[in-house]
C-alpha positions in Angstrom: 58.6 -2.6 -36.4 58.9 -6.3 -36.4 59.5 -8.8 -33.6 61.0 -12.2 -34.3 60.6 -15.5 -32.4 63.7 -14.7 -30.3 62.4 -11.4 -29.1 64.7 -9.3 -31.4 63.1 -6.1 -32.5 63.6 -4.6 -36.0 63.0 -0.9 -36.3 62.6 0.9 -39.6 64.2 4.3 -39.1 62.8 6.3 -42.0 64.8 9.5 -41.7 68.0 7.6 -41.4 66.9 5.3 -44.3 67.8 2.1 -42.4 66.6 -0.9 -40.4 68.3 -1.6 -37.0 68.0 -4.8 -35.0 67.8 -4.5 -31.2 68.5 -7.7 -29.2 66.7 -8.1 -25.9 68.2 -5.8 -23.2 70.5 -4.0 -25.6 71.1 -0.3 -25.6 72.1 0.0 -29.2 70.9 -1.4 -32.5 72.7 -3.4 -35.2 72.5 -2.2 -38.8 70.7 -4.8 -40.9 69.6 -2.8 -43.9 70.3 0.6 -45.4 72.1 3.4 -43.6 74.2 4.4 -46.6 75.1 3.5 -50.2 74.7 -0.1 -51.4 75.1 -2.0 -54.6 71.7 -2.4 -56.2 71.7 -5.8 -57.7 68.9 -4.8 -60.0 71.2 -2.6 -62.2 74.6 -2.9 -60.5 74.7 0.8 -59.6 75.6 2.3 -56.2 72.3 3.3 -54.6 70.6 4.4 -51.4 67.1 4.5 -49.9 65.0 7.6 -49.5 63.2 7.8 -46.2 61.4 4.4 -46.4 58.0 4.3 -44.9 57.2 0.6 -44.4 58.8 -2.8 -44.2 57.9 -6.5 -44.0 60.3 -9.1 -42.6 59.8 -12.7 -43.8 59.9 -14.8 -40.6 61.3 -17.8 -42.4 64.1 -16.3 -44.5 64.7 -13.1 -42.6 64.6 -11.2 -45.9 63.5 -7.6 -45.4 61.2 -6.0 -47.9 61.1 -2.2 -47.7 58.8 0.4 -49.2 61.4 2.9 -50.4 59.1 5.8 -50.2 61.0 8.7 -51.8 62.4 6.5 -54.5 58.9 5.2 -55.3 59.9 1.5 -55.3 60.1 -1.7 -53.4 63.6 -2.9 -52.3 64.4 -6.4 -51.0 67.3 -6.8 -48.6 68.8 -10.3 -48.5 71.4 -9.3 -45.9 73.0 -6.1 -44.6 75.0 -5.5 -47.7 72.9 -7.1 -50.5 69.7 -5.5 -51.9 67.8 -5.5 -55.1 65.0 -3.4 -56.6 61.9 -5.5 -56.9 59.7 -3.1 -58.7 58.5 0.5 -59.1 59.3 3.9 -60.4 57.5 7.3 -60.1 54.1 7.5 -61.7 50.5 6.4 -61.8 50.8 3.4 -64.2 50.1 -0.2 -62.9 53.9 -0.8 -62.6 54.6 2.5 -60.8 54.1 4.1 -57.4 54.0 7.6 -55.8 55.5 7.4 -52.3 54.6 3.8 -51.3 54.1 3.8 -47.5 53.8 0.2 -46.6 53.6 -3.4 -47.9 52.5 -6.9 -47.0 54.0 -10.0 -48.4 51.9 -13.1 -48.7 54.6 -15.7 -48.4 52.1 -18.6 -48.6 51.1 -17.4 -52.1 54.6 -17.3 -53.7 55.5 -13.9 -52.3 52.5 -12.1 -53.7 52.8 -8.6 -52.3 50.4 -5.8 -51.5 51.8 -2.2 -51.7 50.3 0.8 -50.0 50.7 3.3 -52.8 50.1 6.3 -50.6 50.4 9.1 -53.2 48.1 7.3 -55.6 45.6 6.5 -52.8 45.4 2.8 -53.7 46.6 -0.7 -52.8 48.4 -2.5 -55.5 48.6 -6.3 -55.6 51.6 -7.9 -57.4 51.5 -11.6 -58.2 54.8 -13.5 -58.1 56.7 -12.9 -61.3 54.3 -10.1 -62.5 55.7 -7.0 -64.2 52.9 -4.8 -63.0 50.3 -4.6 -60.2 46.6 -4.6 -60.1 44.6 -2.0 -58.1 42.7 -4.0 -55.4 41.5 -1.0 -53.3 41.1 2.7 -53.9 41.2 4.7 -57.1 44.4 5.8 -58.8 45.2 9.4 -58.0 41.7 10.1 -56.6 41.2 10.4 -52.9 37.9 10.6 -51.0 35.9 9.3 -48.1 33.5 7.0 -50.0 33.9 3.3 -49.2 35.4 2.7 -52.6 38.1 5.3 -52.0 41.2 5.8 -49.8 42.9 8.9 -48.7 46.6 8.7 -47.8 46.6 5.0 -46.7 49.6 4.0 -44.6 49.5 0.3 -43.9 47.8 -3.0 -45.0 47.6 -6.5 -43.5 46.0 -9.5 -45.3 44.4 -12.6 -43.8 44.2 -16.1 -45.1 40.9 -15.4 -46.8 42.3 -12.4 -48.8 40.6 -9.8 -46.7 42.8 -6.7 -46.6 42.9 -4.5 -43.4 43.8 -1.0 -44.5 44.8 1.9 -42.4 43.0 4.8 -44.3 44.9 7.5 -42.4 43.5 10.8 -43.7 39.9 9.3 -43.4 40.7 8.4 -39.8 39.4 4.8 -40.2 40.3 1.2 -40.7 38.8 -0.7 -43.6 38.3 -4.4 -44.2 38.3 -4.9 -47.9 38.0 -8.3 -49.7 40.4 -8.7 -52.7 38.1 -8.5 -55.7 35.4 -6.4 -54.0 34.6 -2.9 -55.3 34.5 -1.3 -51.8 35.5 -1.9 -48.2 33.6 -1.8 -44.9 34.6 0.3 -41.8 35.7 -1.8 -38.9 37.2 1.0 -36.7 36.6 4.8 -36.9 33.6 6.2 -38.6 32.4 8.2 -41.6 32.8 11.6 -39.8 36.0 13.5 -39.4 38.6 12.2 -36.9 38.0 12.8 -33.2 38.8 11.7 -29.7 35.8 9.7 -28.7 36.1 6.0 -28.1 34.5 5.3 -31.5 36.8 7.7 -33.4 40.4 7.8 -34.6 42.5 10.6 -35.8 45.2 10.0 -38.4 46.0 6.4 -37.4 49.2 5.0 -38.7 49.5 1.3 -37.9 47.5 -1.7 -36.8 48.2 -5.1 -35.3 46.0 -8.1 -34.4 46.2 -10.6 -31.4 45.8 -14.3 -32.2 42.1 -14.1 -31.1 41.5 -11.3 -33.6 41.5 -8.3 -31.3 42.5 -5.2 -33.2 45.0 -2.7 -31.9 45.4 0.7 -33.6 48.2 3.3 -33.3 45.9 6.3 -33.1 48.7 8.6 -33.9 47.3 12.1 -33.7 45.3 11.2 -30.5 48.6 10.1 -28.8 47.1 6.7 -27.8 46.8 3.1 -28.7 43.2 1.7 -29.1 41.9 -1.8 -28.6 38.8 -3.0 -30.5 37.6 -6.3 -29.2 36.3 -8.9 -31.6 32.8 -10.4 -31.4 33.1 -13.8 -32.8 33.0 -17.4 -31.6 36.0 -18.5 -29.6 37.1 -21.2 -32.1 38.8 -18.7 -34.4 41.6 -20.4 -36.4 44.9 -18.5 -36.3 47.6 -18.2 -38.8 50.7 -20.4 -39.2 52.9 -17.4 -38.5 54.3 -17.2 -35.0 52.3 -15.0 -32.6 55.5 -13.1 -31.8 56.1 -11.9 -35.4 52.5 -10.8 -35.8 53.1 -10.3 -39.5 49.7 -11.6 -40.4 46.3 -11.0 -38.8 43.8 -13.8 -38.0 42.4 -16.3 -40.4 38.6 -15.9 -40.4 38.0 -19.4 -41.7 35.7 -20.3 -38.8 34.3 -16.8 -38.5 33.1 -15.3 -41.8 31.0 -12.6 -40.1 33.7 -11.2 -37.9 32.9 -7.7 -36.5 34.8 -5.5 -34.1 33.4 -3.4 -31.2 32.3 0.1 -32.3 33.8 1.6 -29.1 37.5 1.1 -28.3 39.4 0.9 -25.0 42.5 3.0 -24.6 45.3 0.5 -23.6 48.2 2.9 -23.9 48.4 6.7 -23.7 45.7 9.3 -22.8 42.1 8.6 -23.8 41.7 12.3 -24.4 44.8 12.8 -26.5 47.3 14.3 -24.0 50.9 13.9 -25.1 53.7 13.3 -22.5 56.9 11.6 -21.4 55.6 9.6 -18.5 55.0 5.9 -18.6 51.3 6.3 -19.0 51.5 8.8 -21.9 52.5 8.7 -25.5 53.7 11.3 -28.0 52.7 10.6 -31.6 52.7 6.8 -31.6 53.7 5.6 -35.0 53.6 1.8 -34.7 52.0 -1.0 -32.6 52.7 -4.7 -32.5 51.2 -7.5 -30.4 54.0 -9.7 -28.9 54.2 -12.8 -26.8 51.4 -13.2 -24.2 49.5 -10.3 -25.8 52.1 -7.7 -24.6 51.7 -4.5 -26.7 54.8 -2.8 -28.2 54.4 0.9 -29.1 56.9 3.2 -30.7 56.4 7.0 -30.1 58.9 9.4 -31.6 57.5 13.0 -31.8 59.6 14.1 -28.8 60.8 11.1 -26.9 62.0 8.4 -29.3 61.3 5.3 -27.3 59.8 1.9 -27.5 57.5 0.8 -24.7 55.9 -2.5 -23.8 52.5 -2.5 -22.2 51.7 -5.8 -20.4 48.1 -7.0 -20.4 46.0 -5.0 -17.8 48.7 -2.4 -17.3 48.3 1.2 -18.5 51.9 2.0 -17.5 54.5 1.2 -20.1 58.0 -0.2 -19.6 60.6 1.5 -21.7 62.7 -1.1 -23.4 64.4 1.2 -25.9 65.1 4.7 -24.7 66.7 6.5 -27.7 67.1 10.1 -28.8 67.0 11.8 -32.1 70.0 11.1 -34.2 71.8 8.7 -36.6 74.0 6.8 -34.2 73.0 3.1 -33.6 71.6 3.9 -30.2 69.3 6.5 -31.8 66.5 6.8 -34.3 64.3 9.4 -35.9 60.9 8.7 -37.5 60.4 5.0 -36.9 58.0 2.1 -37.6 
């Protein structure tokens, strides 16, 4: 999910292999990427996406970069009918992926991009113009719970100091990992198996940051969204990206020793993992974003296929997209 400066919401519908744009107050989306065959300008052939798992929308150009998961590649959509393959094929080599699940584009560094290579349990960094990537986190094809390993990572964000924030899903933790470092540090979750206490996560899927550095986690298997407050001086510098798009976390220029609270507060859903349809419950939340005025947007789709907004201080969500399972433009399946 991405939110632009005008409040338009872009939803990646993985099962339908498409991205839809939902304008404020609308009851149906507009197709902006995928949804059927397209001409791949990489080779000129008719092509299609295969259940993509992650996307990044450039807030300046509105280009949409997609982790085309089942096709093991990255695809760039210039508009709703024009796309090109950027890189990737199936495998373990530096220029290959196995089921990439997410990506982050550093637009300030010439579109250097970071790919969550889920099946290879690693993060690959591709410099602009490069023909292959470099592993900057994890070990190719080896998963584990050591701090130099990943296990089924699903998402990554990068700050202005080249700190990566990695959702290490099957390890039920969030890692902060400096580019060039040999290991990461845990900033949310712990070294034990996933659980439901305030210090634990259980197969998280997505993260987002507020402008002051507060960390929000879609704690998927626990059917809740968790908030980890930051302990840092108040003069944290923020990114140049709009607070609405939230495509980048904080810059830690003035706070090199940033830490987050060990125990989280549940700000959406049940603290003990109960799933449900009511405005105070979630069912398998897949994505979270911080919007204007620190409103929290949460997609849950296991049963209810909806997008809710939780205003600061409220544990009751307002449903702003109430869809159902399907391929019509007023519906979605698995979404991020």
